[in-house]
C-alpha positions in Angstrom: -2.2 -0.4 17.8 0.3 -3.3 17.9 3.6 -3.1 16.1 4.0 -5.8 13.5 7.4 -7.4 13.1 8.5 -7.6 9.5 10.3 -10.8 10.4 6.9 -12.5 10.9 5.4 -11.5 7.5 5.5 -13.5 4.4 6.6 -12.5 0.9 4.6 -12.7 -2.3 7.2 -12.2 -5.0 10.2 -11.5 -2.8 12.8 -9.0 -4.4 16.3 -10.1 -5.0 17.6 -7.4 -2.6 16.0 -6.8 0.7 16.6 -6.8 4.4 14.4 -6.8 7.5 14.3 -6.8 11.2 11.4 -6.4 13.6 10.9 -2.7 12.9 12.4 -1.9 9.5 12.2 -3.3 6.0 14.4 -2.1 3.1 13.6 -3.2 -0.4 15.3 -2.6 -3.8 12.8 -3.6 -6.5 13.3 -6.0 -9.3 12.6 -4.9 -12.9 9.1 -4.8 -14.4 7.3 -5.4 -11.2 3.7 -4.5 -10.8 0.1 -5.5 -9.8 -2.6 -4.8 -12.4 -5.5 -6.6 -14.0 -6.7 -6.0 -17.5 -8.3 -2.5 -17.5 -7.1 -0.4 -20.5 -3.9 -2.3 -21.1 -5.4 -5.8 -21.4 -2.6 -7.5 -19.4 -2.4 -9.0 -16.0 0.6 -8.3 -13.8 1.2 -10.2 -10.6 5.0 -9.5 -10.2 5.0 -6.7 -7.6 6.6 -7.1 -4.2 4.2 -7.6 -1.2 5.0 -8.6 2.3 1.8 -10.0 3.8 0.5 -10.1 7.4 -2.7 -12.2 7.8 -5.6 -10.4 9.5 -8.8 -11.7 10.9 -11.7 -9.3 11.0 -11.8 -5.5 10.8 -8.7 -3.5 11.5 -6.7 -0.3 11.1 -3.2 -0.7 9.6 -0.6 2.0 9.4 2.9 2.2 7.9 5.6 4.8 7.2 7.5 4.7 3.9 10.5 6.7 2.6 11.6 6.6 -1.0 12.9 8.6 -3.9 10.4 8.2 -6.8 12.0 9.2 -10.1 10.7 6.9 -12.8 7.2 6.5 -14.3 5.0 4.3 -12.0 7.5 4.0 -9.2 5.2 3.1 -6.3 5.2 2.1 -2.7 2.6 1.8 0.0 0.2 -0.7 1.6 -1.6 -3.6 -0.1 -4.8 -5.3 1.2 -5.2 -8.7 -0.6 -8.0 -11.3 -0.6 -6.7 -13.2 -3.6 -5.1 -12.6 -7.0 -8.2 -10.9 -8.4 -9.4 -9.1 -5.3 -7.0 -6.6 -3.8 -6.2 -2.9 -3.1 -2.9 -1.2 -3.4 -2.5 2.3 -2.1 0.4 4.7 -1.6 2.6 7.1 -3.5 3.2 6.8 -7.2 5.2 8.8 -9.7 3.1 9.6 -12.7 3.2 12.4 -15.4 6.3 13.9 -13.7 4.6 14.3 -10.3 4.0 12.4 -7.1 0.5 11.4 -6.4 -1.6 9.6 -3.8 -2.6 6.5 -5.8 -5.1 3.7 -5.2 -5.8 0.7 -7.4 -8.9 -1.2 -6.4 -9.2 -4.6 -8.1 -12.3 -6.8 -8.2 -11.8 -8.9 -11.3 -10.4 -5.8 -13.1 -8.4 -2.9 -11.8 -9.5 0.7 -11.4 -7.0 3.5 -10.7 -7.6 6.8 -8.9 -5.0 9.5 -8.0 -5.1 12.5 -5.8 -2.9 15.5 -5.1 -0.2 15.0 -2.5 0.5 17.8 0.1 3.9 17.7 1.8 7.0 15.7 1.3 6.4 12.7 -1.0 9.6 11.1 0.2 8.3 10.5 3.7 4.7 9.5 4.0 2.5 7.6 6.5 -0.5 5.6 5.3 -3.5 4.3 7.2 -6.0 1.8 5.9 -9.1 1.1 8.0 -11.3 -1.9 7.3 -14.7 -1.7 9.0 -18.1 -3.2 8.3 -17.4 -3.9 4.6 -15.9 -0.5 4.0 -12.3 0.5 3.4 -11.1 4.0 4.3 -7.6 5.1 3.0 -5.8 8.0 4.5 -2.3 9.6 4.2 -0.2 11.9 6.3 3.1 13.7 5.8 3.4 14.9 9.4 1.8 12.1 11.4 -0.9 14.5 12.8 -3.2 15.4 10.0 -4.6 12.3 8.1 -6.3 13.2 4.8 -9.0 10.9 3.5 -8.4 10.1 -0.2 -10.5 7.0 -0.8 -13.6 5.4 0.7 -15.0 2.3 -0.9 -17.0 -0.9 -0.3 -14.8 -4.0 -0.3 -15.7 -7.5 0.8 -13.0 -9.1 3.1 -15.3 -11.8 4.6 -13.2 -14.5 3.0 -10.1 -13.4 4.9 -7.3 -11.2 3.8 -3.7 -10.0 4.4 -2.2 -6.6 4.5 1.3 -5.2 4.4 3.9 -3.2 2.6 4.0 -3.2 -1.2 6.3 -1.7 -3.8 6.7 -1.9 -7.6 8.7 -0.4 -10.4 7.1 -1.3 -13.8 9.6 0.7 -15.8 12.9 -0.2 -14.1 14.8 -2.1 -11.4 16.5 -0.5 -8.4 13.7 1.5 -6.8 14.7 1.7 -3.1 12.0 1.9 -0.4 12.4 1.9 3.4 9.3 0.8 5.4 8.9 1.3 9.2 6.3 1.8 11.9 4.0 -1.0 10.7 1.2 -1.5 13.1 -2.3 -3.1 13.1 -5.1 -2.7 15.6 -8.8 -2.5 16.0 -10.5 -0.3 13.4 -10.4 3.4 14.4 -13.8 4.6 15.3 -13.2 8.2 14.1 -15.7 10.2 12.2 -15.2 10.5 8.4 -14.1 14.1 8.8 -12.0 13.6 11.9 -8.5 13.9 10.3 -6.5 13.3 13.5 
């Protein structure tokens, strides 16, 4: 895995308040920021904060995020983006008074899945592996045990970018610290190998 410098990534919707160096990115979200397309609500939101690193071919990307989620839909994690109507965002989201592992997969319209989080929601590592048309999403709160919480087909043949994402649809001022952003060849671990 190669460490990716935040200084070399490019913003989609940069927040008003942020700072970055090679190894750390600190973000304070703007108000009413989100990524969503149509399903249930009928609206399209393209206002979330995403720092993109362009990827060619299959890969595994990892990142660590620290945040204090307190308002409905506060969210932070990784985004994989082909274009405005084909993307995945995954990470921690505050919903119904609890922290959840959350993934939105968008192919024209968005779908949303959530799972139970074990461990400290304020300090989480995420792993996204893209391999042979499949995306595997994992999370860890200790850096050792990586639970699988989504496996899906997703076409990235047109090229894509991946990187840190955060949104706060119900407020401004959600603070997130990202670090340990790395990308390398896709991990060739078995589906039930949680190491």
